[in-house]
C-alpha positions in Angstrom: -8.7 -25.6 69.9 -6.5 -26.9 67.6 -4.7 -28.7 70.8 -8.2 -30.5 72.0 -8.8 -31.4 68.6 -5.6 -33.2 67.6 -5.7 -35.0 71.1 -9.4 -36.3 70.2 -7.5 -37.4 66.6 -5.4 -39.2 68.6 -7.4 -40.9 70.9 -9.6 -41.8 68.0 -6.6 -43.3 66.0 -5.6 -45.2 69.1 -9.2 -46.8 69.7 -9.1 -48.0 65.9 -5.7 -49.4 66.6 -6.8 -51.3 69.3 -10.2 -52.4 67.4 -8.1 -53.4 64.8 -5.7 -55.3 66.9 -8.6 -57.2 69.0 -10.1 -58.0 65.6 -7.0 -59.4 64.3 -6.6 -61.8 67.8 -9.8 -62.3 68.4 -13.0 -64.1 67.6 -16.1 -61.7 67.0 -19.3 -62.2 69.5 -17.1 -64.7 71.9 -14.1 -62.3 71.5 -11.7 -65.4 72.8 -8.3 -65.8 71.1 -8.9 -66.7 67.5 -7.0 -69.1 65.5 -3.8 -66.5 64.6 -3.6 -66.3 68.5 -3.8 -69.7 69.1 -1.1 -70.3 67.0 1.1 -67.7 68.3 0.7 -69.2 71.5 1.7 -72.6 70.2 5.2 -71.3 68.8 5.6 -70.5 72.3 4.9 -74.0 73.5 6.8 -75.6 71.2 9.8 -73.4 71.8 10.1 -74.9 75.3 10.6 -78.1 76.4 7.8 -79.0 78.3 4.3 -81.3 78.0 1.3 -80.1 76.2 -2.0 -81.1 74.8 -3.8 -79.2 72.3 -8.0 -80.4 72.4 -10.2 -79.4 69.5 -14.0 -79.1 70.2 -16.1 -79.2 67.0 -19.4 -78.5 68.2 -21.7 -79.6 65.6 -25.1 -77.9 67.5 -23.8 -74.5 66.3 -23.3 -75.6 62.7 -26.4 -77.3 62.6 -28.0 -73.9 64.4 -26.8 -72.0 61.2 -29.9 -72.6 59.3 -32.4 -72.8 61.6 -31.8 -70.3 64.4 -31.8 -66.8 64.2 -28.9 -64.7 64.3 -29.6 -63.9 67.9 -30.5 -67.3 68.9 -27.1 -68.7 67.6 -25.1 -65.7 69.5 -26.9 -67.0 72.8 -26.1 -70.1 71.9 -22.6 -69.6 71.4 -22.1 -67.5 74.1 -23.8 -70.3 76.8 -21.5 -72.8 75.1 -18.4 -70.5 75.5 -19.4 -70.2 79.4 -19.8 -74.0 79.6 -16.5 -74.6 78.4 -14.6 -72.2 80.6 -16.4 -73.8 83.7 -15.1 -77.0 82.5 -11.4 -76.1 81.8 -8.9 -75.1 84.8 -8.2 -71.0 84.5 -4.7 -71.6 83.4 -5.6 -73.2 80.1 -6.1 -71.5 77.3 -9.7 -71.4 75.4 -9.7 -70.3 71.9 -12.5 -70.1 68.6 -10.8 -71.3 65.8 -14.0 -71.2 63.7 -17.5 -70.3 63.9 -18.2 -74.2 65.1 -14.9 -75.1 66.7 -12.9 -74.3 69.6 -9.4 -75.3 70.8 -8.0 -75.9 74.3 -4.3 -75.7 74.7 -3.5 -77.6 78.2 0.3 -76.5 78.9 1.8 -79.2 81.2 -0.5 -82.0 80.5 1.5 -85.0 80.2 -0.3 -88.2 80.0 -3.1 -89.2 77.4 -5.6 -90.2 80.4 -5.3 -86.8 81.5 -6.0 -85.4 78.0 -9.2 -87.9 77.8 -10.1 -87.1 81.3 -10.5 -83.5 80.6 -12.2 -84.2 77.2 -14.9 -86.0 79.2 -15.8 -83.4 81.4 -15.9 -80.6 78.7 -18.2 -83.5 76.5 -20.4 -84.0 79.9 -20.9 -79.6 80.0 -21.7 -79.5 76.6 -24.1 -82.1 76.7 -26.3 -80.7 79.6 -29.7 -79.8 78.4 -30.0 -76.4 77.5 -33.0 -73.8 77.0 -33.0 -71.3 74.6 -35.9 -69.0 73.9 -38.7 -71.6 74.5 -36.5 -74.5 72.8 -34.9 -77.3 74.4 -31.4 -78.1 72.9 -28.9 -81.0 74.0 -26.0 -79.7 72.2 -23.3 -82.4 71.3 -19.9 -82.0 69.7 -16.7 -84.0 69.0 -13.3 -84.0 70.6 -9.4 -84.4 68.8 -6.5 -84.7 70.9 -2.8 -84.1 69.7 -0.1 -84.5 72.4 3.0 -82.5 72.0 5.9 -84.7 71.1 9.6 -82.5 70.6 10.3 -81.6 66.8 6.6 -80.5 66.1 5.9 -77.1 64.7 2.9 -75.0 65.5 1.2 -75.5 62.6 1.9 -79.3 62.9 0.7 -79.7 66.5 -2.8 -77.9 65.7 -3.2 -79.7 62.6 -2.9 -82.9 64.3 -5.6 -81.9 66.9 -7.9 -80.9 63.9 -7.1 -84.3 62.2 -8.3 -86.2 65.2 -11.2 -83.9 65.7 -12.1 -84.6 62.2 -11.8 -88.5 62.7 -14.0 -88.4 65.8 -16.3 -86.8 64.0 -16.9 -89.3 61.3 -17.4 -92.0 64.4 -20.4 -90.3 65.6 -21.5 -87.6 68.2 -19.5 -87.0 71.6 -16.6 -89.1 70.3 -13.0 -88.4 71.5 -10.2 -89.2 69.2 -6.0 -89.2 69.6 -3.8 -88.0 66.3 -2.1 -91.1 67.5 -4.3 -94.4 67.8 -2.0 -96.1 70.2 -2.6 -93.0 72.7 -6.1 -93.6 72.8 -5.5 -97.3 74.0 -2.9 -95.9 76.5 -5.6 -93.5 77.5 -8.3 -96.1 77.7 -6.2 -98.6 79.7 -5.3 -95.9 82.0 -8.8 -95.0 83.1 -9.9 -98.6 83.2 -7.3 -99.0 86.0 -8.3 -96.1 88.0 -11.9 -97.4 87.5 -11.0 -100.6 89.0 -9.0 -99.3 91.6 -11.8 -97.4 93.1 -14.1 -100.4 92.5 -11.8 -102.7 94.7 -11.7 -99.7 97.0 -15.6 -99.3 97.1 -16.6 -103.3 97.3 -13.7 -104.1 100.2 -11.8 -106.0 98.0 -8.5 -104.7 99.5 -7.3 -105.9 102.9 -4.3 -105.5 105.2 -2.5 -108.4 105.9 0.5 -108.0 108.7 4.1 -109.7 108.3 5.8 -110.3 111.7 8.8 -108.6 112.8 10.9 -110.5 115.3 13.8 -109.0 117.8 17.2 -110.5 116.4 18.3 -111.0 120.0 15.5 -112.9 121.5 13.5 -114.2 118.2 10.2 -112.9 120.1 7.8 -111.0 117.8 8.4 -107.3 118.5 6.1 -105.7 115.7 4.3 -106.2 112.6 4.3 -104.4 109.1 1.3 -103.8 107.1 0.8 -105.1 103.5 -1.9 -104.2 101.1 -3.8 -107.5 99.2 -6.2 -107.5 96.8 -9.0 -110.1 96.3 -8.5 -112.1 92.9 -11.4 -113.5 90.7 -10.8 -116.7 92.3 -11.3 -115.6 96.0 -7.7 -115.5 97.1 -5.7 -112.7 98.3 -2.5 -111.3 96.7 -0.6 -108.4 95.6 -0.8 -108.1 92.1 2.2 -107.1 90.3 2.9 -103.2 89.8 -0.2 -102.7 92.0 1.3 -100.0 94.3 3.0 -98.3 91.3 -0.8 -98.2 89.1 -2.3 -96.9 92.3 0.4 -94.1 92.5 0.5 -93.4 88.7 -3.6 -93.2 88.7 -3.3 -90.6 91.3 -5.2 -92.6 93.8 -2.0 -92.9 96.6 -4.1 -90.7 98.5 -7.5 -92.4 99.1 -6.1 -95.9 99.1 -3.1 -94.8 101.4 -6.0 -93.0 103.7 -7.8 -96.3 103.8 -5.0 -98.5 104.7 -3.8 -96.0 107.6 -7.3 -96.1 108.9 -7.5 -99.9 108.9 -4.3 -99.8 110.8 -5.3 -97.8 113.3 -8.4 -99.8 113.7 -6.4 -102.8 114.4 -4.4 -101.1 116.8 -7.4 -99.7 118.6 -8.5 -103.1 119.1 -5.2 -104.7 119.9 -4.6 -102.1 122.7 -8.5 -102.3 124.0 -7.0 -105.5 124.9 -4.0 -104.5 126.5 -1.7 -105.7 123.5 1.0 -102.5 122.5 2.3 -104.4 119.5 3.6 -101.4 117.0 2.1 -101.4 113.3 4.2 -100.5 110.3 2.3 -98.7 107.9 4.1 -97.5 104.6 3.1 -93.9 103.5 4.6 -91.9 100.2 5.5 -88.7 100.2 3.0 -87.7 98.3 0.5 -88.6 101.1 2.5 -86.5 103.6 3.0 -83.5 101.4 -0.4 -83.2 99.9 -2.3 -80.3 101.7 -3.7 -81.3 105.2 -2.9 -85.1 105.0 -0.8 -84.8 108.1 -3.7 -83.2 109.7 -6.1 -86.0 108.9 -3.4 -88.6 110.2 -3.4 -86.8 113.7 -7.0 -86.8 113.3 -7.1 -90.7 112.8 -4.6 -91.3 115.7 -6.6 -89.2 118.2 -10.2 -90.8 117.1 -8.8 -94.0 117.7 -6.8 -93.2 120.6 -3.6 -94.6 119.4 -0.9 -95.2 121.8 2.5 -93.5 121.3 4.9 -95.3 119.8 2.8 -98.1 118.4 2.2 -96.5 115.2 5.3 -96.5 113.0 5.1 -94.5 109.1 7.6 -96.1 106.7 8.4 -93.3 104.4 9.9 -94.6 101.0 13.5 -93.3 100.4 12.7 -94.0 96.8 10.7 -91.0 97.0 12.7 -87.6 96.2 13.1 -85.6 98.9 13.0 -82.0 97.0 12.5 -79.9 99.6 13.3 -81.6 103.2 12.4 -78.6 105.1 8.8 -78.9 104.2 9.1 -83.2 104.7 10.6 -81.8 108.0 7.6 -79.6 108.9 5.1 -82.4 107.6 6.8 -84.9 109.7 7.4 -83.0 113.2 3.8 -82.6 114.5 3.1 -86.9 113.5 6.6 -87.3 116.0 5.2 -85.1 118.6 1.8 -87.1 118.8 3.8 -90.5 119.3 4.4 -91.5 115.8 7.8 -93.2 114.8 9.3 -92.2 111.4 10.9 -95.1 109.7 13.0 -95.1 106.3 11.8 -97.5 104.2 13.6 -99.5 101.3 17.0 -97.7 102.4 19.6 -97.3 99.5 16.8 -98.3 96.5 16.4 -94.9 95.8 18.0 -91.1 95.7 20.2 -91.4 98.6 23.3 -89.9 97.5 25.4 -87.7 100.0 23.5 -84.9 99.5 20.2 -87.0 100.5 22.2 -88.4 103.5 23.4 -84.8 104.6 19.3 -84.0 104.5 18.6 -87.0 106.7 20.3 -85.7 109.6 17.7 -83.0 110.0 15.1 -85.3 109.3 12.6 -86.6 112.2 13.7 -90.3 111.5 13.9 -93.3 114.2 14.3 -96.5 112.0 16.3 -97.3 109.0 15.3 -100.3 106.8 17.3 -102.3 104.8 15.9 -103.2 101.7 15.7 -107.0 100.5 18.0 -106.6 97.9 21.2 -106.0 99.8 20.0 -108.6 102.4 19.8 -111.5 99.8 23.7 -110.6 99.2 24.2 -111.9 102.7 26.3 -113.6 104.0 28.4 -113.7 100.6 28.9 -110.3 99.6 29.5 -108.1 102.9 30.3 -105.2 100.6 27.1 -103.1 101.3 25.3 -103.7 104.3 28.1 -103.1 107.1 28.2 -99.4 105.7 24.4 -99.0 105.8 24.8 -100.2 109.3 27.2 -97.9 110.3 25.7 -95.1 108.8 22.3 -95.8 111.2 24.8 -96.1 114.3 26.1 -92.4 113.3 22.6 -91.4 113.2 21.5 -93.2 116.1 18.9 -95.3 114.2 17.5 -98.4 115.0 18.0 -100.6 112.1 15.2 -103.3 110.7 16.4 -105.8 108.0 13.7 -106.7 105.3 13.5 -109.8 103.4 15.7 -112.5 105.8 15.0 -115.7 104.3 17.7 -118.2 106.1 19.7 -119.0 109.0 22.8 -117.8 107.7 21.4 -114.4 107.2 20.1 -114.2 110.5 23.0 -115.1 112.2 25.2 -112.6 110.2 22.8 -110.1 110.8 22.6 -111.0 114.6 26.3 -110.9 115.1 26.4 -107.1 113.2 23.8 -106.1 115.7 21.0 -105.3 113.7 17.6 -104.9 116.5 15.0 -106.4 114.3 14.3 -108.8 111.3 11.6 -109.5 109.2 11.0 -112.0 106.5 9.7 -115.5 105.4 12.4 -117.1 107.9 10.1 -115.7 110.4 6.8 -115.8 108.8 5.0 -114.7 105.9 2.0 -112.0 105.6 -1.1 -113.4 107.3 -4.8 -112.1 107.4 -5.4 -109.9 110.7 -7.4 -112.4 112.3 -4.9 -115.5 111.4 -2.0 -113.0 112.5 -3.3 -112.2 116.3 -4.7 -115.9 116.6 -1.1 -117.2 115.7 1.3 -114.5 117.3 -0.5 -112.8 119.8 -3.1 -115.3 121.9 -1.0 -116.0 124.4 0.2 -112.8 124.5 -0.2 -110.6 128.0 -0.1 -106.9 128.2 3.4 -107.2 130.4 5.0 -109.4 127.9 4.5 -106.3 125.1 6.7 -104.1 124.0 
């Protein structure tokens, strides 16, 4: 009996200890991590050199309800809002309750202000949904403050910045979002506007593909073309705005835009091939496209749908994209190669090509090496770089395309060096699809093509 009584007492003490531990780290009712727990997690965040955002959501509706709703109704409102917040954020993020009316979201790994704004807008959207509560129709609202972590901040400073931003947001009215640093808000708004503009251009057919001819160095005859992206401008002209591609990539829209470009290229190839024209088209792809889940399979489906003849579609993979996992890249490229797609390494020499990268290239299923215009511009006066690239390509049994050929002296030097294909203004600028076909392909017959 004494032993059982002792055991019961011990179990009771353990339960009391656990309850006290929970009370010290969890907020009542919601059982979310409280401010003390959040600050402990922030200590871990600031101790590691990583990006993070802290988002404080001040829910004024909970505060307004304090003097109006019964306690059971307030608890139901709180729990409902907690579930909404949980649904609005990724599972790896931490949701805490730091006061009776305020929540905090710790987003480790969130590096860009626009990402924090996008998440905050999602939070506000789900909070603002009409909420029936015991016969009442509520439309909750909140204010959001954001602080981005910077090296040198303490956990307390990081937290106070987010709270300060939330106070500023509340002063400006309902459902406002503010950064501790106003410049970050401007940066995020510019980034989100860029994303909106790019998606609008894609939806409203303000993008087009133009084609630049590639010629056989030995004969001067057209032997292919590169697909280049153009955007309609306000005056009706078409051009490639400065850093458009970089903005598309930074906005995370390279996947949808890249897919659209690929389909347009396949559509053009199919139209030509229905007329017996077998001219190859080269399309730039980012490693981000290749490594994205199922994107390679989607490319294969496009090739099958448009019945693209083997050898007529060339994917130009930009060498400046780092190949951290060449085995993975190889696995993504191999099915495309087996389907008759040729692989070109684009902008060679402009990125990460050290000895290690060159060693990896030997294992990659690459057919063509494109020498960037930067190096062609050196010719024929400076021949310190291009001969080494040509020798490398020969050693790897790759065909060579020289980009940016603009004068006859460059053409003669490249021809003497044995470069197979040339591209540049010397042979023609990029043209709209119909104009390209009219200029270069009207007299072409099937037996004259590659």
